[in-house]
N, C-alpha and C positions, 0 to 999 in steps of 0.2 A: 679505714680511712678516717682520720680525725676531722671533725668539723672545724671551720675557720672561726666559728664563734660558738661558745658553749651556751646555746639558747634553748629553752624548753620548747618542745614541739607542740604546736597547737593542732590537735587532731582534726583532720579533715576527712572527707569521704575517701575511704580506701586506704587510710594511712594508719599504721600500727606501730607501736613501740616494740623494741626487741623483747624476747621472753627471758628465760633464766639466763643470767650472765655466763658467758663462756670464760675459758681460762685466759683469754686475751687474744687480740688479733695476731695472726701469723706474721712473722717477721721475715721469713725466707720465701720470696715469691717463687723460687725455682721448684719448691715442693708443695705449692699451694694446691695443685690439682690432686696430689696424693692425699693431702690432709682432708680435702673436701670429700674425696672418694671414701676415706675411712669413716668420716662423719655420716655420710649417706648410708654406708653399710651398717654402721652401728644402729641407725634409726630404722633400718629395714626398708629404706626407700629404693634401694637397688640390690641386685644380686651380684655375686662375684663375677659371674659370666657376663652380665650386662656391663659391669664396670670395666672388665678387661676389653670388651669390644669398643666401648667409648674411649678408653685410654689410647687404644691403637689409632682410632680416628683422630683423636686430639693431637697425637704426636705428628701425624701426617698433615693435618690441616692447620695446626698452630692456633686453632680456636680455643676459647676457654672451655674447660671440661663441662661446666654447667650448661653452656649453650649447646654443646654436642648432645648432652643427655636430653635436653628439652626437644631438640630437633629430631632425635631418634624416638621420641615419644615415651621414653623410659620414666621421666620424672615430670610432674606437673610444675609449670614455671613458678606459680605462686608458692608452692611448697618449698621449692628450691630457694626462692628469694628469702623466705622466712628462716631457712637453715643458715644461709649466708649472713642474714641480719643478726642472728644469735652469735654466730662465729666471730663477727667483726664488731659486735655491740653497736649496731646501727639500727635506726628505725627503718621499716620496710614500707613500700607503697604498692598498692594494687592499681596500676595505671588504667586498667579497664574501667575503673570507677572514678577516675579523676578527670576533671575538666581543666584543660590547659588555658591559661590566660594569654591570648594571642598578642596582647599589647607588650608583653615582656620578652617575646621571642627575639626581638632585635638586640637585646642585651648581650646575647651570645652569638657570635658569627656562625653561619650555617656549616662552614667547613670544619670549624673547631667542634661543633656539636656532633657532627658525623664521625670525626676522627677519634674523639675522646669519649664518645657515647655519653653525652650529658644533655639534659633538657631542663630549662627553667620552668618551674611549676607555678609559683606564686610569689608575690612580693608583699611583705608586711613591714612598713616603715623602712628601716635600713637593712632589713634581713631578706635575702633572696633564697628561697627554697629550690634546690635543684635535685633532679633524679639522676643517679649515676648507676652504671652497670658494673664497674670494676672498683671494688672497695680498696684494692691494693694500689691504686693509682695515687701515690702520695702527693705528687706535685700539682694535681688538678685543681684543688680548691684555691691554692695560692695563686695559680695562673688566672683563675676566674675572678678572684678578688681584685687582682690588678686590672683586669679588663673591664669589669663591671662597676668597680668602686663601691660594691656592696659587701656587707658581711654575708657569709655563705652558711647555709644549713643543708647538709647532704642527707638524702634518703636513698635507700637501695631499691632498685627496680629490676625486673627481669629483662635480660639483654635483648631477647627476641622481640618482645612487645615494645621496649624502649626504642629500638632501631626503627621499627615501623612508624612509631609516633613522630620521631625526629624527621624522618623522610616525608611524612605526610604534612607536618606543620611547616616545614621549611620549603616545601615544594613550590609554594605560591610565589616565592621570590626567584630572581634570576641568578642568585648567588651560586646555587648548586651547578647550574649550567656553565656559568662563567668559570667556576673552579675546574670543571671537567675540561673545558676548552683550553684553559691555561695549561693544564697538565699535558694536553695533547698538542701543545704549540710546536710547530715544526714537523709534526708527524702527518704524513699524507699530502704534503704540498706538491710533491713530484708525481702524484698519482693521476692517471688519466683513465677514465672509464671508456672501454672500447665498446661502442654500441653498434648493433647491426640493424637497428630500426631504420626503416626507410619511409615511414608514413609521417605526414605532417603533424598529426595529432600527437604522436609520441615526442616529436621535436618541440611542440608547444608546451607539453607537460614538463619536459626537461627544462626549458627556459624559465618556466614559472618558479621553479624551486632552486635554480642555480645559485642564487645569491643568499639563500637562507642559511642560518647557523647550522641547520640540520645537515647541510652538505658537508661542512667542515667536520662535523661529528662523525658522519658515516664514513667519509674518506679516511679520517684518522683511525676509526675503529677497524676498518678492513686492513689498513696498512699495519697497524699495531698487532693485529691477530696473526698476520703473516710473519712479521718479524719475530714474534714470540713463539712461533712454531705450532700454533693452534691448528687443530683439524676441523673444528666446527665453531660457529658463533651462534649463540642462542639469544634471541630477543624475546622476552616474556612479559606480557602485560598482566598486572594483577589489579585488585580493586584500588589500592592506594599507592602503587609504585610500579615502575618498570625496572626489570632486572636484566642485565646483560652479562652473559657468562661465556667464557672460552673453554673448550675442551683441549687441554694440554696434556700430552702423554697419557691420554685415556681418562683423565679426571677433570670434571667440570670445576672451574674456578670463577668466582664472581669478580668482575672487573669494574663495574660501575652501575649506578642507578640514576639515569637521566631524570629530569623533572617529568612528572606525570603528564603535564600539558603537551609534551612532545610526542605522545603516543601515536597519534594519527599521522603526524609529519614523518616520524621514523618509518612506519610501515609503508606509507605512500612513497617515500623516497626509494626504499629498497625495491618496492614493486615496480616502480618506473624503470630503475636500472635493469631489473630482470625481465622487463617487457611483459609484465603481468597486468591484469585488469584491476586498476586501483578502485574502481567503483564496486567491484564484487568482493564482498566481505563475508559471504555466507557459506562458501564452499572452499575446500583446499585448492591451492594452485601450486604448480611447479614451474620453475624457469631457471635460466642461467644468466650469469653476467661475467664479463672479463674485465680484469684490472691490469693496467700497464704500470709497472713500477720500475722506472729506469728502462733497462733492456729486457726485463722479465715480464712475461704475460701470464697472469694467474687466473684460472677459472674458478668460479664459485657456483655451486649448485644450490638453488634457492627453493625452499619449501615453506608454504604458509599454511596455517591451520587455524580455523576459527575456534576460539576458546571463550570462556565466560566473559572476560573483560576486554576483548579485542582479538587480535590475531597474533599467535605465536609464530615467529619466523626463525627458521634454522638455515644457516648458510654453511654448506660443506666446502671447505677449502681444498681445491685440487691443484696443488703446487707441484708441477712436474720437476721443478728444480730440486725438490727434496725427495724425489722418488728414487730409491736405491733398487736397481734391477740386477745386481751382481749377487748370485746365490752364494758365492764363496764368502761374502761379507755379512751374511745373515746370522752367523753364530751357530751353525749346525756343528755337532760333534763329527769327527772324521768318518765314522762308519755310517752315520745317518746321511751325511752329505754324499758319500759314495753311492749309497743305496738309491737316493733320490736322483742323482745324475744318471745312474744306470737305467732307472725306470723311464725317465723322460727321453732318453736316447733310444729306447725301444721303438721299432716301427709301428707297433700296434699294442693294444691293451689299454687299461684305464688307470689313471692316477687321480686319487681323491684327496682333497684338502678339507679338513674339518675343524670346527671351532665356533665360538659364539660370534655375534656381530661385533665388528671392530677389532678382531684379533689378527688382522693382516692377511686373511686368506687370499684376497684378490691380488695383493702385492706379490705373494708367493707364486701365484699362477702367472702373473705378468712376467715375473723374473724367469720362470721356467720357459715361457714362450720366447722371451728374448734370447735365452741360451740356445734354443733350437731353431731360431728364425734365420733361414738362409734363402738364397735366390731359388734353390731347387725345391723349396717346400711351400705348399699352399696351406696357410693357416687361416682358419675361420673361427670367429668367436661370436657367441650370442650372450649379450649382457643386459642387465636391467638395473641401472642404466650403464652406459659406457663411461667409465670414470676418467681414463687417460687415453689419449690417442697414441697408438704405437705404430710407427712407420713400418710398412711392409706386411702388416697384418690386417685382414679384412674383418672389421668389427661391425656387428649388426646390433643396434639397440632394439629392445623388445617393446612392442606396443600392443598390450593385451586387449585394448579397447577395439582394435580392428582385427583381432584374431592372430596377431603375430606373437605367439607364445614360444617358450623354449622348445616345446615339442614340434610346433610348426616350423620353427627355424631349423631344427635338426633335420627334419625331412627335406627341406630345401637345400641344406648344406650337402647332403649326401648326393645330390644331383649336380654339385658344383666341383666335383673332382678334388675333394680335400685330402690332405695328408694328415693334418692335425686339427682337431676340433676342441674348442674350449666352450663349456656351457657354464653360465654364471652360477646356476644352482640346480640340483636335482630335487624337485619339490614333490613329484608325484610319480605314480607307476608308469604313466605313459612316457614321460621324459626319460625316466630311468631305464625303461625297456628298450627304447630306441638307442640310448647311449650305449647300453651293454651290447646290443647287436652291432653297432658301429665299431666298438672295440674288438669284437670277435671276427669282424670281416675286413681286418687290415688297416684300421685307423687308430691313431693314438688319440685318446679322449681324456681331457682334463676337466674336472668339475669340483664343486664344493657341496658339502652337506652340513647340517647343523647337528652334530653329536658331541658327546663329552670327551671321547678319546678314540684312538685308532681302532681297537678291536670292536667296539660297539658300532662302528660305521658299517662293517660287514653285516652284522646282525640286523641293523636298521634297513639295509637294502633288501634283505630277505623278508623282513616284516612288511615292507612296502608291497610285496607280491612278486618280486623277481626270483626266479628259480635259483636254488642254492648252487646247482651245478654251473649255471651261467655266471653267477657272482664269483665262484671259485676259479673259473676259467678266465674271466675277463680282467679282474682286478689285479694289477701288478704291485701297487703300493698305496698305502694310506698315510697321510701326514696329519696329525692333530697338533694344533699350535695355540699358544697364548702369548700375550705381550705383557711384559713386566717393566716397571719404570727403572731406569738406570740411576745409580747414585751419582749425584753431582760431583764431578772431580774437583771442583773449586773449594768445596767445603766438606769433603769426605773425611770422616774421622772414625776411629775404632769405637765400638760399643759392646757392652756385655749384657747378657740376659740372665736373670735369676732362674732357678729351677721352677719356681712358681709360674713365672711368665711363660716358660717353655711348655709347661703342662697345660696352661690355659689355652695354648695354641694346638693342643692335642697332638704333640710331637713326642717321639721317642728321644729321650734326653741323651743317651749314651753316644750315638753317632755325631751329635752336635758339639760335643765337648772339644773335639779337635779342630773345629772351625773358628777362624778369626772373623768376627762379624764387623761390618761397617755400616755407617749411616751418614746421610748428609745433614749437617747442622743447620743449613739454611743460609743463603747468601743472596746478593743482588743478581748473580748469574742465573740462579734457579728460581728467583722470585720468592725465596724464603721457604720453598717446599722441601728442599733437600734432594730433589730428583731433577734430572735433566736428560731427556731422550728416553727411548725405550729399547729393550732387547727382546728377542724371541726365545720362547721355550718350545722345543719340538719333540714330538713322539713319532718316530718314523718306523712304520711296520711294513717291511717288505714281505710279500706273499711267497713264502718258501713252499716246497712240496708238502712238508708236514702240515703247514697251516692250511693249505688247500684241501688236504684230506680231512682235516678236522672240520672245515666248513661243510664239506659234503656229508659228514656224519652228524651234523647238528650240534657241534660243540658250543658251549656257552661263552659269553664275553670273558668271564674270569679264566676259563680254560685257554682261550685264544691268547689272552694277555700273558698268562704264565708261560706258554710255549714261546711266544715272541720274545719275552725277557730272557728265557733260557738260550735263545739264539742271538742275544746281544742287543736287543732293543732297549732303549732308555725310556722309561715312562716320563710324563711331564714333570712329576715331582722329582725324579732322579736327575733329569736335565736341569731342573731348577736348583737342586743342591750343588751341581757343578758350577753354575753361575754364581751361587752364593760363596763357594770356596774361592772363586777368583775375585771376589769383591765387586762384582758387576751390579748386583741388586741387593735388596734387603730381605731379611727373613719374613717380614710381614707381607711383602709382595709375593714371595714364593707360596706362602700359605694361602694367601687370598686367591691366587689364580690356579692352584693345583689341589688335588686331593689324592689320597692313597687308594 
């Protein structure tokens, strides 16, 4: 970035001139990340593997490569700033050693400072020194010169530190809040919080904050998260900032940073809505709130956790309107879908769904229950917690503090004349043992475990202490699943990969040559991510007679997998490749969520 005035730099604390001159600043910004990566490689600051990982994240998040490397802890921010300074022939500044003159902050509006990553550092006569993060932002200095009426001298700073300083120094004014509220104008005006509080104290607390700006902010936040399809809202207090993020399609995205002075008001407002104790900030609390948006009523599960600089609050959005309970629309391959339907229509036996947290296990179980929920069937579930209310199904929330555990609930269920039992999770030998016995005595049992794939689930149950002959007899089917992000259909475009990139992903190149790859370019519909919505990858292992015999003889996970594949099972990676061939998801998503 050229400076607006060719003025010599007066060295101050932490400010250094560039080192040996580079060949000249890059002119094609589309390949700036590649050039920076090559420079860092040449100087031995990163390895090829580290660069490949950072480039994949950079493509998915659209952040600058330097910021990604700093956040991953690969490169020291000051070292990176010096490299960029040499590349663009700019002086660099170490902001950790620089005192910002608070009197000149008003020269640059807060919203511009945050959007363009620029901070005024000092003023000498008619020259204003500013710290910038993006040396390729060609029009920034011209815009600043017009706004400030000063000659500009730009110095390069690390983006991570610069962002923190901007938010800290501009937080004291209300401009940041007003900017956020202006952006959210019209959002959340038709929202009504459905409260079940019946005590006067709660009503008084509600009235005290009903007219505060924080009410508009929280209502807008909840509404915006629902409209954007978020599954969670994270409110995180730090020493110099508050960060609010949404989890959309399984990935956290930063959406705003309200002024730090709103920290107490934000947590208090959310706790009041969730009917939690606002005076108690030392222990975790859990609550719920309901939001009425037009004709829709949406539940939020609220969890607070005391952290170093306040309370971190996570709101899980339970929007039944977005809950798909039709198994035929989940994206199972024909054989896998037929095997699953056959297993859940059996009058007895066990069906297990496995995968990491957030992979959609509960939704799969709910869908299975919905498929077999009839007037003639008594279905009982033990859940921790109950996420969605399903009509016609008896759902029991667990309360470990009073002794109502999964094992205790199972024992009670067996005295309630059940046909079908669903257990939220098999966590220990006691729960697993009762569940196996229920499956062997004429009940259909559905549950979840945390394992990496379908074959290892069987081995895990044996390792828990359940006899192999009981596992072989009781288990009818195991589903392992993952969720991958769908390519946004509004900005979907073909993409190609070099052999070097494919090798960096540890993939066999030959089978991939016949596949046409796609990726989202990023648009307004997907918030610039290139992804919109999620699709499931499924590994469905039906327990055949051969597999049951192998379990009895102590076969390993690899042997069970090989036998299941020979019988037609698709592994998670194989199912992912089928979704890839159909243009549903990207190669990066399949590699990230599956393994060979």
